[in-house]
OpenMM code with the backbone's topology and positions (N, CA, C; nanometers):
from openmm import Vec3, app, unit

residues = "MET ARG ILE ALA VAL ILE GLY GLY THR GLY LEU ILE GLY SER LYS THR VAL GLU ARG LEU ARG ARG LYS GLY HIS ASP VAL VAL ALA ALA SER PRO ASN LEU GLY VAL ASN THR ILE THR GLY GLU GLY LEU ALA GLU ALA LEU GLU GLY ALA GLN VAL VAL ILE ASP LEU ALA ASN SER PRO SER LEU GLU ASN GLU ALA ALA LEU ALA PHE PHE GLN THR SER GLY ARG ASN LEU LEU ALA ALA GLU LYS ILE SER GLY VAL LYS HIS HIS VAL ALA LEU SER VAL VAL GLY THR GLU HIS LEU GLN ASP SER GLY TYR PHE ARG ALA LYS MET ALA GLN GLU ASN LEU ILE ARG SER ALA GLY ILE PRO TYR THR ILE VAL HIS SER THR GLN PHE PHE GLU PHE MET GLY ALA ILE ALA GLN ALA ALA VAL VAL GLY GLN THR ILE HIS LEU SER PRO ALA TYR MET GLN PRO ILE SER ALA ASP ASP LEU LEU MET GLN".split()
positions = [
    Vec3(10.0548, -5.1471, 8.3958),
    Vec3(9.9333, -5.1755, 8.5094),
    Vec3(9.9707, -5.0763, 8.5944),
    Vec3(9.8515, -5.0117, 8.5731),
    Vec3(9.8783, -4.9209, 8.6883),
    Vec3(9.8035, -4.9780, 8.8045),
    Vec3(9.8604, -4.9515, 8.9422),
    Vec3(9.8311, -4.9504, 9.0998),
    Vec3(9.8338, -4.8523, 9.1458),
    Vec3(9.7309, -4.8318, 9.2865),
    Vec3(9.7511, -4.7111, 9.3664),
    Vec3(9.7718, -4.8455, 9.4926),
    Vec3(9.8360, -4.8116, 9.5789),
    Vec3(9.8495, -4.8968, 9.6945),
    Vec3(9.8522, -4.7978, 9.8540),
    Vec3(9.7368, -4.7826, 9.8786),
    Vec3(9.6662, -4.7071, 10.0431),
    Vec3(9.7915, -4.7768, 10.1136),
    Vec3(9.8265, -4.7037, 10.1832),
    Vec3(9.8869, -4.7618, 10.2801),
    Vec3(10.0532, -4.8000, 10.2229),
    Vec3(10.0428, -4.6977, 10.1283),
    Vec3(10.2305, -4.7392, 10.0621),
    Vec3(10.3782, -4.7125, 10.0901),
    Vec3(10.3695, -4.6165, 10.2381),
    Vec3(10.4798, -4.5946, 10.2748),
    Vec3(10.4820, -4.6874, 10.4327),
    Vec3(10.3803, -4.7822, 10.4626),
    Vec3(10.3939, -4.8754, 10.6287),
    Vec3(10.4817, -4.9982, 10.5614),
    Vec3(10.4520, -5.1168, 10.6587),
    Vec3(10.5642, -5.2024, 10.6635),
    Vec3(10.5007, -5.2757, 10.5333),
    Vec3(10.4186, -5.3243, 10.5178),
    Vec3(10.3746, -5.4075, 10.4423),
    Vec3(10.3531, -5.3165, 10.3009),
    Vec3(10.2813, -5.1772, 10.2862),
    Vec3(10.2765, -5.1153, 10.1654),
    Vec3(10.4515, -5.0682, 10.0690),
    Vec3(10.4762, -5.0003, 10.1883),
    Vec3(10.6481, -4.9998, 10.0874),
    Vec3(10.7380, -5.1401, 10.0366),
    Vec3(10.6560, -5.3338, 10.1114),
    Vec3(10.7654, -5.3919, 10.0139),
    Vec3(10.6792, -5.4170, 9.9484),
    Vec3(10.5306, -5.3372, 9.9171),
    Vec3(10.4716, -5.3966, 9.8343),
    Vec3(10.4536, -5.3510, 9.7158),
    Vec3(10.5197, -5.1659, 9.7600),
    Vec3(10.5472, -5.0975, 9.5963),
    Vec3(10.6711, -5.1612, 9.5676),
    Vec3(10.7680, -5.1470, 9.6412),
    Vec3(10.8863, -5.1925, 9.5475),
    Vec3(10.8576, -5.2924, 9.5057),
    Vec3(10.7895, -5.3814, 9.5224),
    Vec3(10.7874, -5.5586, 9.4751),
    Vec3(10.7081, -5.5262, 9.3302),
    Vec3(10.6307, -5.4361, 9.3614),
    Vec3(10.5382, -5.4298, 9.2313),
    Vec3(10.5925, -5.3510, 9.0787),
    Vec3(10.7226, -5.2223, 9.2027),
    Vec3(10.7890, -5.1571, 9.0855),
    Vec3(10.8476, -5.2747, 9.0217),
    Vec3(10.9377, -5.2943, 9.0542),
    Vec3(11.0490, -5.3940, 9.0385),
    Vec3(11.0145, -5.5137, 8.9379),
    Vec3(10.9111, -5.5369, 8.9309),
    Vec3(10.8194, -5.6386, 8.7830),
    Vec3(10.7278, -5.5274, 8.7074),
    Vec3(10.7738, -5.3736, 8.7195),
    Vec3(10.7312, -5.3217, 8.6576),
    Vec3(10.5996, -5.2444, 8.6293),
    Vec3(10.5570, -5.2641, 8.6908),
    Vec3(10.3896, -5.2081, 8.7748),
    Vec3(10.4163, -4.9972, 8.7623),
    Vec3(10.3150, -4.9490, 8.7052),
    Vec3(10.2928, -4.7922, 8.7669),
    Vec3(10.2474, -4.7868, 8.9037),
    Vec3(10.3057, -4.7490, 9.0062),
    Vec3(10.2347, -4.7171, 9.1023),
    Vec3(10.2574, -4.6690, 9.2507),
    Vec3(10.1807, -4.6240, 9.2641),
    Vec3(10.1374, -4.4706, 9.3415),
    Vec3(10.0952, -4.5074, 9.4720),
    Vec3(10.2485, -4.4823, 9.5563),
    Vec3(10.2089, -4.5518, 9.6862),
    Vec3(10.1613, -4.4238, 9.7753),
    Vec3(10.0398, -4.4144, 9.8250),
    Vec3(9.9461, -4.3638, 9.8869),
    Vec3(9.9313, -4.3392, 10.0317),
    Vec3(9.9509, -4.2397, 10.0852),
    Vec3(9.9137, -4.2264, 10.2347),
    Vec3(9.8672, -4.0903, 10.2905),
    Vec3(9.8608, -4.0698, 10.4296),
    Vec3(9.8554, -3.9377, 10.4526),
    Vec3(9.9851, -3.8823, 10.4384),
    Vec3(10.0860, -3.9417, 10.4582),
    Vec3(10.2154, -3.8310, 10.4381),
    Vec3(10.2613, -3.8086, 10.3250),
    Vec3(10.1632, -3.8490, 10.2347),
    Vec3(10.2115, -3.8343, 10.1261),
    Vec3(10.1419, -3.7217, 10.0192),
    Vec3(10.0020, -3.7274, 10.1313),
    Vec3(9.9114, -3.6252, 10.0841),
    Vec3(9.7959, -3.6912, 10.0412),
    Vec3(9.7920, -3.8357, 10.0593),
    Vec3(9.7018, -3.9400, 10.0168),
    Vec3(9.6064, -3.9080, 10.1408),
    Vec3(9.4830, -3.9103, 10.2384),
    Vec3(9.4142, -3.9392, 10.2910),
    Vec3(9.2672, -3.9477, 10.2932),
    Vec3(9.2330, -4.1513, 10.3154),
    Vec3(9.1393, -4.1914, 10.2839),
    Vec3(8.9898, -4.1410, 10.3720),
    Vec3(9.0243, -4.0776, 10.4800),
    Vec3(8.9511, -4.0442, 10.5584),
    Vec3(8.8737, -3.8859, 10.5361),
    Vec3(8.9504, -3.8264, 10.5013),
    Vec3(8.9202, -3.6772, 10.4941),
    Vec3(8.8269, -3.6837, 10.3400),
    Vec3(8.9666, -3.7785, 10.2303),
    Vec3(8.9320, -3.8007, 10.1104),
    Vec3(9.0112, -3.6816, 10.0199),
    Vec3(9.1284, -3.6137, 10.0864),
    Vec3(9.2382, -3.5455, 10.0619),
    Vec3(9.3353, -3.6251, 9.9668),
    Vec3(9.2962, -3.6033, 9.8286),
    Vec3(9.4323, -3.6501, 9.7390),
    Vec3(9.3957, -3.7636, 9.6899),
    Vec3(9.2605, -3.7950, 9.7441),
    Vec3(9.2479, -3.9421, 9.7013),
    Vec3(9.1993, -3.9809, 9.5201),
    Vec3(9.1387, -3.8882, 9.4701),
    Vec3(9.0528, -3.8967, 9.3190),
    Vec3(9.2263, -3.9189, 9.2487),
    Vec3(9.3186, -3.8040, 9.3105),
    Vec3(9.3975, -3.7906, 9.1903),
    Vec3(9.5080, -3.9513, 9.2013),
    Vec3(9.5606, -3.9948, 9.3714),
    Vec3(9.5898, -4.1198, 9.3172),
    Vec3(9.5415, -4.1727, 9.2961),
    Vec3(9.4318, -4.2091, 9.2820),
    Vec3(9.3353, -4.3199, 9.1558),
    Vec3(9.3579, -4.3464, 9.0025),
    Vec3(9.3438, -4.1865, 9.0383),
    Vec3(9.3483, -4.1739, 8.8603),
    Vec3(9.4131, -4.2881, 8.7466),
    Vec3(9.3667, -4.3490, 8.6643),
    Vec3(9.3719, -4.4157, 8.5339),
    Vec3(9.4584, -4.5199, 8.6021),
    Vec3(9.4204, -4.5554, 8.7408),
    Vec3(9.4684, -4.6992, 8.7990),
    Vec3(9.3359, -4.8292, 8.8257),
    Vec3(9.4046, -4.8847, 8.7414),
    Vec3(9.2874, -5.0714, 8.7569),
    Vec3(9.2995, -5.1133, 8.8762),
    Vec3(9.3136, -5.1452, 8.9356),
    Vec3(9.3891, -5.2328, 9.0659),
    Vec3(9.4182, -5.1326, 9.2402),
    Vec3(9.3712, -5.1102, 9.3270),
    Vec3(9.3634, -5.0320, 9.4449),
    Vec3(9.3941, -5.1963, 9.5265),
    Vec3(9.5268, -5.2030, 9.6075),
    Vec3(9.5144, -5.2333, 9.7152),
    Vec3(9.5503, -5.1353, 9.8313),
    Vec3(9.4676, -5.2067, 9.9542),
    Vec3(9.4064, -5.1428, 10.0780),
    Vec3(9.4916, -5.1750, 10.1539),
    Vec3(9.5886, -5.1647, 10.2111),
    Vec3(9.6843, -5.1797, 10.3195),
    Vec3(9.7309, -5.0569, 10.4453),
    Vec3(9.6214, -4.9658, 10.4211),
    Vec3(9.6143, -4.9101, 10.5372),
    Vec3(9.5060, -4.9634, 10.6802),
    Vec3(9.5728, -4.8994, 10.7808),
    Vec3(9.5069, -4.9750, 10.8854),
    Vec3(9.4815, -4.8606, 10.9975),
    Vec3(9.4376, -4.8778, 11.0924),
    Vec3(9.4276, -4.7761, 11.2069),
    Vec3(9.5198, -4.6987, 11.2929),
    Vec3(9.5007, -4.6147, 11.2641),
    Vec3(9.6370, -4.5132, 11.3749),
    Vec3(9.5931, -4.5606, 11.5563),
    Vec3(9.4430, -4.6798, 11.6037),
    Vec3(9.4026, -4.6613, 11.7116),
    Vec3(9.3333, -4.7777, 11.7355),
    Vec3(9.4121, -4.8633, 11.7923),
    Vec3(9.2888, -5.0097, 11.8367),
    Vec3(9.1666, -4.9990, 11.9516),
    Vec3(9.1787, -4.8702, 11.9716),
    Vec3(9.0809, -4.8443, 12.0681),
    Vec3(8.9304, -4.8435, 11.9656),
    Vec3(8.8497, -4.9648, 12.0234),
    Vec3(8.7072, -5.0544, 11.9801),
    Vec3(8.6647, -4.9487, 11.8959),
    Vec3(8.5863, -4.7682, 11.8759),
    Vec3(8.5281, -4.7538, 11.8631),
    Vec3(8.6330, -4.6149, 11.7573),
    Vec3(8.7073, -4.6048, 11.7628),
    Vec3(8.8455, -4.5286, 11.6816),
    Vec3(8.8887, -4.6209, 11.5566),
    Vec3(8.8784, -4.7554, 11.5449),
    Vec3(8.8742, -4.8157, 11.4600),
    Vec3(8.7578, -4.8787, 11.4200),
    Vec3(8.6459, -4.8359, 11.4414),
    Vec3(8.5464, -4.8958, 11.3629),
    Vec3(8.4992, -4.7708, 11.2499),
    Vec3(8.5622, -4.6634, 11.3304),
    Vec3(8.5265, -4.5397, 11.3076),
    Vec3(8.6561, -4.4879, 11.1128),
    Vec3(8.7229, -4.5535, 11.1652),
    Vec3(8.8511, -4.5160, 11.0588),
    Vec3(8.8410, -4.6335, 10.9726),
    Vec3(8.8112, -4.7848, 11.0182),
    Vec3(8.7371, -4.8934, 10.8937),
    Vec3(8.6727, -4.7780, 10.8198),
    Vec3(8.5413, -4.7817, 10.8577),
    Vec3(8.3982, -4.7358, 10.8012),
    Vec3(8.4415, -4.6367, 10.7068),
    Vec3(8.4971, -4.5423, 10.7568),
    Vec3(8.4649, -4.4070, 10.6840),
    Vec3(8.5872, -4.3813, 10.5624),
    Vec3(8.7137, -4.4676, 10.5545),
    Vec3(8.8465, -4.4795, 10.4889),
    Vec3(8.7383, -4.5912, 10.4106),
    Vec3(8.7459, -4.7133, 10.4306),
    Vec3(8.6247, -4.8003, 10.3426),
    Vec3(8.5549, -4.7267, 10.2447),
    Vec3(8.4366, -4.6532, 10.3265),
    Vec3(8.3415, -4.6050, 10.1959),
    Vec3(8.3549, -4.4855, 10.1070),
    Vec3(8.4717, -4.3687, 10.1526),
    Vec3(8.5358, -4.2558, 10.0801),
    Vec3(8.6716, -4.3336, 9.9705),
    Vec3(8.7171, -4.4568, 10.0261),
    Vec3(8.7697, -4.5041, 9.9531),
    Vec3(8.7335, -4.5934, 9.7807),
    Vec3(8.6296, -4.6130, 9.8508),
    Vec3(8.5455, -4.7876, 9.7730),
    Vec3(8.5372, -4.6058, 9.6526),
    Vec3(8.4341, -4.5952, 9.7045),
    Vec3(8.3693, -4.4286, 9.6507),
    Vec3(8.4319, -4.3578, 9.5449),
    Vec3(8.5232, -4.3212, 9.6131),
    Vec3(8.6058, -4.3215, 9.4747),
    Vec3(8.6467, -4.3896, 9.3809),
    Vec3(8.7076, -4.4992, 9.4087),
    Vec3(8.7420, -4.6362, 9.3024),
    Vec3(8.6322, -4.6360, 9.2171),
    Vec3(8.4810, -4.6491, 9.2619),
    Vec3(8.4495, -4.6503, 9.1478),
    Vec3(8.4171, -4.5287, 9.0478),
    Vec3(8.4267, -4.3889, 9.1207),
    Vec3(8.4023, -4.2993, 9.0013),
    Vec3(8.5533, -4.3104, 8.9172),
    Vec3(8.6408, -4.3180, 8.9810),
    Vec3(8.8197, -4.3218, 8.8590),
    Vec3(8.8077, -4.4354, 8.8008),
    Vec3(8.7152, -4.5692, 8.7941),
    Vec3(8.6656, -4.6813, 8.6704),
    Vec3(8.7415, -4.7828, 8.7928),
    Vec3(8.8132, -4.8120, 8.8979),
    Vec3(8.8777, -4.9261, 8.9305),
    Vec3(8.8073, -5.0235, 8.8574),
    Vec3(8.9071, -5.1296, 8.9081),
    Vec3(8.9212, -5.3037, 8.7695),
    Vec3(8.8781, -5.4196, 8.8978),
    Vec3(8.9782, -5.3582, 8.9988),
    Vec3(8.9652, -5.4570, 9.1231),
    Vec3(9.0503, -5.4282, 9.2711),
    Vec3(8.9515, -5.4162, 9.3652),
    Vec3(8.9903, -5.3857, 9.5212),
    Vec3(9.0652, -5.5072, 9.6009),
    Vec3(9.1959, -5.4682, 9.6013),
    Vec3(9.2387, -5.5985, 9.6928),
    Vec3(9.2827, -5.5320, 9.8638),
    Vec3(9.2075, -5.6047, 9.9435),
    Vec3(9.2405, -5.5732, 10.1174),
    Vec3(9.3241, -5.6573, 10.1603),
    Vec3(9.3882, -5.6066, 10.2791),
    Vec3(9.4375, -5.7332, 10.3868),
    Vec3(9.3867, -5.7275, 10.5316),
    Vec3(9.3368, -5.8002, 10.5489),
    Vec3(9.2322, -5.8610, 10.6693),
    Vec3(9.3217, -5.9610, 10.7278),
    Vec3(9.3047, -5.9943, 10.8534),
    Vec3(9.3184, -6.1249, 10.9629),
    Vec3(9.3123, -6.2235, 10.9280),
    Vec3(9.2933, -6.3119, 10.9800),
    Vec3(9.2583, -6.4748, 10.9488),
    Vec3(9.2225, -6.4846, 11.0735),
    Vec3(9.0626, -6.5404, 11.0372),
    Vec3(8.9730, -6.5430, 11.1567),
    Vec3(8.9281, -6.4367, 11.1784),
    Vec3(8.9139, -6.3231, 11.1450),
    Vec3(8.8550, -6.2205, 11.1431),
    Vec3(8.6746, -6.2472, 11.2634),
    Vec3(8.6329, -6.3236, 11.1630),
    Vec3(8.5109, -6.3661, 11.1441),
    Vec3(8.4684, -6.4322, 11.2490),
    Vec3(8.5323, -6.4442, 11.3125),
    Vec3(8.5469, -6.5809, 11.4817),
    Vec3(8.5880, -6.4961, 11.5863),
    Vec3(8.6518, -6.2865, 11.5502),
    Vec3(8.7226, -6.2473, 11.6703),
    Vec3(8.6207, -6.1601, 11.7065),
    Vec3(8.4827, -6.1409, 11.6812),
    Vec3(8.3850, -6.0453, 11.6740),
    Vec3(8.3762, -6.0030, 11.8691),
    Vec3(8.4608, -6.0434, 11.9855),
    Vec3(8.4204, -6.0285, 12.0776),
    Vec3(8.5443, -5.8496, 12.0678),
    Vec3(8.6254, -5.8877, 11.9748),
    Vec3(8.7332, -5.8031, 11.9745),
    Vec3(8.6775, -5.6765, 11.8912),
    Vec3(8.6459, -5.5353, 11.9558),
    Vec3(8.6567, -5.4025, 11.8720),
    Vec3(8.7037, -5.3428, 11.7339),
    Vec3(8.8263, -5.4276, 11.7475),
    Vec3(8.9074, -5.4308, 11.6589),
    Vec3(8.9069, -5.5525, 11.5149),
    Vec3(8.8550, -5.6136, 11.5750),
    Vec3(8.8004, -5.7366, 11.4667),
    Vec3(8.6330, -5.7172, 11.4416),
    Vec3(8.5809, -5.6561, 11.5295),
    Vec3(8.4665, -5.6112, 11.4448),
    Vec3(8.4791, -5.4895, 11.3592),
    Vec3(8.5335, -5.4313, 11.3610),
    Vec3(8.6187, -5.2989, 11.2888),
    Vec3(8.6700, -5.4040, 11.1737),
    Vec3(8.7922, -5.4415, 11.1378),
    Vec3(8.8230, -5.5114, 11.0253),
    Vec3(8.6590, -5.6127, 10.9131),
    Vec3(8.5551, -5.6279, 10.9863),
    Vec3(8.4671, -5.7184, 10.9620),
    Vec3(8.3664, -5.6263, 10.8747),
    Vec3(8.3482, -5.5415, 10.9831),
    Vec3(8.2818, -5.4013, 10.8577),
    Vec3(8.3390, -5.4175, 10.7809),
    Vec3(8.5052, -5.3305, 10.7793),
    Vec3(8.5280, -5.3167, 10.6640),
    Vec3(8.5413, -5.4535, 10.5515),
    Vec3(8.5684, -5.5729, 10.5376),
    Vec3(8.5133, -5.6729, 10.4926),
    Vec3(8.3931, -5.6300, 10.4498),
    Vec3(8.2707, -5.5906, 10.4851),
    Vec3(8.0923, -5.6158, 10.4545),
    Vec3(8.1126, -5.4815, 10.3553),
    Vec3(8.2163, -5.4063, 10.3924),
    Vec3(8.2145, -5.2835, 10.3050),
    Vec3(8.2731, -5.3488, 10.1511),
    Vec3(8.3693, -5.3673, 10.1623),
    Vec3(8.3745, -5.4049, 10.0075),
    Vec3(8.3684, -5.5353, 9.9728),
    Vec3(8.2357, -5.6472, 10.0301),
    Vec3(8.1553, -5.7577, 9.9346),
    Vec3(8.0532, -5.6667, 9.8986),
    Vec3(8.0017, -5.5682, 9.9479),
    Vec3(7.8707, -5.4858, 9.9209),
    Vec3(7.9361, -5.3580, 9.7827),
    Vec3(8.0481, -5.3791, 9.7674),
    Vec3(8.0386, -5.2528, 9.7531),
    Vec3(8.0383, -5.2358, 9.5076),
    Vec3(7.9914, -5.3895, 9.5241),
    Vec3(8.0041, -5.3919, 9.3355),
    Vec3(8.0860, -5.4058, 9.2615),
    Vec3(8.2657, -5.3917, 9.3187),
    Vec3(8.3985, -5.3471, 9.2965),
    Vec3(8.4022, -5.5240, 9.2790),
    Vec3(8.5063, -5.5744, 9.1758),
    Vec3(8.5365, -5.6722, 9.1746),
    Vec3(8.6764, -5.7385, 9.3370),
    Vec3(8.6833, -5.8034, 9.3607),
    Vec3(8.7418, -5.7544, 9.5262),
    Vec3(8.8224, -5.9096, 9.5802),
    Vec3(8.9534, -5.8965, 9.6094),
    Vec3(9.0166, -5.9977, 9.6983),
    Vec3(9.0414, -5.9510, 9.8226),
    Vec3(9.0131, -6.0272, 9.8997),
    Vec3(9.0329, -5.9717, 10.0832),
    Vec3(9.2075, -6.0868, 10.0828),
    Vec3(9.2976, -6.1246, 10.1699),
    Vec3(9.3725, -6.1487, 10.1737),
    Vec3(9.3736, -6.1904, 10.2877),
    Vec3(9.3718, -6.2956, 10.4065),
    Vec3(9.3800, -6.2561, 10.5009),
    Vec3(9.5040, -6.2942, 10.5525),
    Vec3(9.5337, -6.2808, 10.6586),
    Vec3(9.7118, -6.3136, 10.7132),
    Vec3(9.7345, -6.3173, 10.8718),
    Vec3(9.8032, -6.4084, 10.9179),
    Vec3(9.8172, -6.3775, 11.0521),
    Vec3(9.9282, -6.3093, 11.0614),
    Vec3(9.9517, -6.2854, 11.2007),
    Vec3(10.0175, -6.1328, 11.2614),
    Vec3(10.1679, -6.1274, 11.2030),
    Vec3(10.2260, -6.0087, 11.2071),
    Vec3(10.3146, -6.0097, 11.1176),
    Vec3(10.4394, -6.0593, 11.2434),
    Vec3(10.5190, -6.0793, 11.2162),
    Vec3(10.6889, -6.0873, 11.2782),
    Vec3(10.7169, -6.0006, 11.3401),
    Vec3(10.7952, -5.9204, 11.2389),
    Vec3(10.8014, -5.7918, 11.2744),
    Vec3(10.7511, -5.7282, 11.3375),
    Vec3(10.6087, -5.7190, 11.3729),
    Vec3(10.5437, -5.6427, 11.5588),
    Vec3(10.5556, -5.7408, 11.6544),
    Vec3(10.6017, -5.8135, 11.6708),
    Vec3(10.6375, -5.9216, 11.7858),
    Vec3(10.6451, -5.8293, 11.9009),
    Vec3(10.8127, -5.7769, 11.8999),
    Vec3(10.7817, -5.7021, 11.9924),
    Vec3(10.7534, -5.5486, 12.0381),
    Vec3(10.6646, -5.5406, 11.9714),
    Vec3(10.5878, -5.4219, 11.9856),
    Vec3(10.4530, -5.4575, 12.0676),
    Vec3(10.3722, -5.5612, 12.0437),
    Vec3(10.2470, -5.6703, 12.0900),
    Vec3(10.3676, -5.7154, 12.2371),
    Vec3(10.4091, -5.7550, 12.2620),
    Vec3(10.5305, -5.8042, 12.4194),
    Vec3(10.5166, -5.6754, 12.4813),
    Vec3(10.5314, -5.5741, 12.4123),
    Vec3(10.5682, -5.4528, 12.4830),
    Vec3(10.4124, -5.3796, 12.5575),
    Vec3(10.3579, -5.4034, 12.5157),
    Vec3(10.2164, -5.3520, 12.4983),
    Vec3(10.1198, -5.4921, 12.6037),
    Vec3(10.2127, -5.5737, 12.6368),
    Vec3(10.1368, -5.6394, 12.7212),
    Vec3(10.2569, -5.6205, 12.8596),
    Vec3(10.3044, -5.5345, 12.8699),
    Vec3(10.3715, -5.5093, 12.9946),
    Vec3(10.2922, -5.3955, 13.0641),
    Vec3(10.2416, -5.4452, 13.1921),
    Vec3(10.2086, -5.3690, 13.2952),
    Vec3(10.2693, -5.3830, 13.4151),
    Vec3(10.3855, -5.2774, 13.4234),
    Vec3(10.4284, -5.2913, 13.5256),
    Vec3(10.5800, -5.3590, 13.5701),
    Vec3(10.5676, -5.4328, 13.5998),
    Vec3(10.6910, -5.5260, 13.6218),
    Vec3(10.6413, -5.7069, 13.5829),
    Vec3(10.5101, -5.6813, 13.5165),
    Vec3(10.4276, -5.8126, 13.4982),
    Vec3(10.4041, -5.8313, 13.2986),
    Vec3(10.4630, -5.9406, 13.2748),
    Vec3(10.4115, -5.9071, 13.1398),
    Vec3(10.1914, -6.0436, 13.1153),
    Vec3(10.1492, -5.9862, 13.0670),
    Vec3(10.0010, -6.0405, 13.0383),
    Vec3(10.0056, -6.1008, 12.9060),
    Vec3(10.0049, -6.2372, 12.8598),
    Vec3(10.0310, -6.3344, 12.7511),
    Vec3(9.8845, -6.3693, 12.7185),
    Vec3(9.8225, -6.3383, 12.6219),
    Vec3(9.7339, -6.3336, 12.5694),
    Vec3(9.7372, -6.5111, 12.5656),
    Vec3(9.5625, -6.6407, 12.6185),
    Vec3(9.5718, -6.7252, 12.5776),
    Vec3(9.5586, -6.7879, 12.4374),
    Vec3(9.5679, -6.7068, 12.3271),
    Vec3(9.5733, -6.7194, 12.1864),
    Vec3(9.6367, -6.7412, 12.1545),
    Vec3(9.6652, -6.8579, 12.0973),
    Vec3(9.7585, -6.8723, 11.9931),
    Vec3(9.7842, -6.8716, 11.8551),
    Vec3(9.9049, -6.8117, 11.8555),
    Vec3(9.9363, -6.6811, 11.7583),
    Vec3(10.0271, -6.7695, 11.6016),
    Vec3(9.9997, -6.7699, 11.5433),
    Vec3(10.1420, -6.7941, 11.4213),
    Vec3(10.1688, -6.6975, 11.3493),
    Vec3(10.3357, -6.6055, 11.3918),
    Vec3(10.3347, -6.4598, 11.2991),
    Vec3(10.3824, -6.5423, 11.1535),
    Vec3(10.3320, -6.4433, 11.0858),
    Vec3(10.4480, -6.4610, 10.8977),
    Vec3(10.4755, -6.3545, 10.9026),
    Vec3(10.5904, -6.3495, 10.8338),
    Vec3(10.6798, -6.2659, 10.7644),
    Vec3(10.6427, -6.1201, 10.6938),
    Vec3(10.6517, -6.0507, 10.6745),
    Vec3(10.6198, -5.9857, 10.5689),
    Vec3(10.6531, -5.9770, 10.4936),
    Vec3(10.7932, -6.0250, 10.4502),
    Vec3(10.8212, -6.0355, 10.3264),
    Vec3(10.7096, -6.2047, 10.2556),
    Vec3(10.6841, -6.3036, 10.3695),
    Vec3(10.6422, -6.4138, 10.3192),
    Vec3(10.4841, -6.4023, 10.2544),
    Vec3(10.4421, -6.2850, 10.3039),
    Vec3(10.2761, -6.2413, 10.2955),
    Vec3(10.3201, -6.2303, 10.1385),
    Vec3(10.3574, -6.1774, 10.0875),
    Vec3(10.4042, -6.0691, 9.9449),
    Vec3(10.4147, -6.1756, 9.8496),
    Vec3(10.5207, -6.2950, 9.9137),
    Vec3(10.5181, -6.3998, 9.8236),
    Vec3(10.3760, -6.4644, 9.7625),
    Vec3(10.2720, -6.4538, 9.8647),
    Vec3(10.1509, -6.5347, 9.8580),
    Vec3(10.0864, -6.4617, 9.7162),
] * unit.nanometer
topology = app.Topology()
chain = topology.addChain("A")
for resn in residues:
    res = topology.addResidue(resn, chain)
    for name in ("N", "CA", "C"):
        topology.addAtom(name, app.Element.getBySymbol(name[0]), res)
C-alpha cells in the first residue's frame, strides 16, 4: 500500500516511516526539508500521487496561539484538498488526549480546528489521540525555567514513549 507521511522526518514521522517500510509498504516521507510544504502546497500533489492513505504528523513550528491556529488551518485545508484531488482513501491524524477539554489554550484550540477540518472534509479518517511524548520532557521542563525558577504546570501528565504510540 502507498502511504504518504506528512511530517515524515520528525520524531514520530521518522519512526512511522521506518516501521511502515519494514512492513512492506510503499511510503513517501513528506516534510518541508524534503520539498513538501503543506502551507504553500509545494510538492504536495507529487507526494500524494497514488497514496491510498495519508498520515498527518505535522506540527506547528510555533506554539504561539495565532501562529499555531494559522498553521493547522492552512496546512489542514491544503492537505485535505490535495487528498481529494489525489483520491486518497483514508486520512490519519495525530492529536492530543483531551484536546476538546483544553480550549483555554490557543494551541489546543488550533488542534481542535484541525480535528474539525478533518471531520468535515468528507474523507474517511482516524484521529489518534496521544499524551505528551516522553522524549520531549526535557524540552518541556527547560521551557518552564525563568531565571533560577522552574514553573511547573498544575496539570497532570502521563507521557508516552514515541515507540509505544506506534505499537497502537
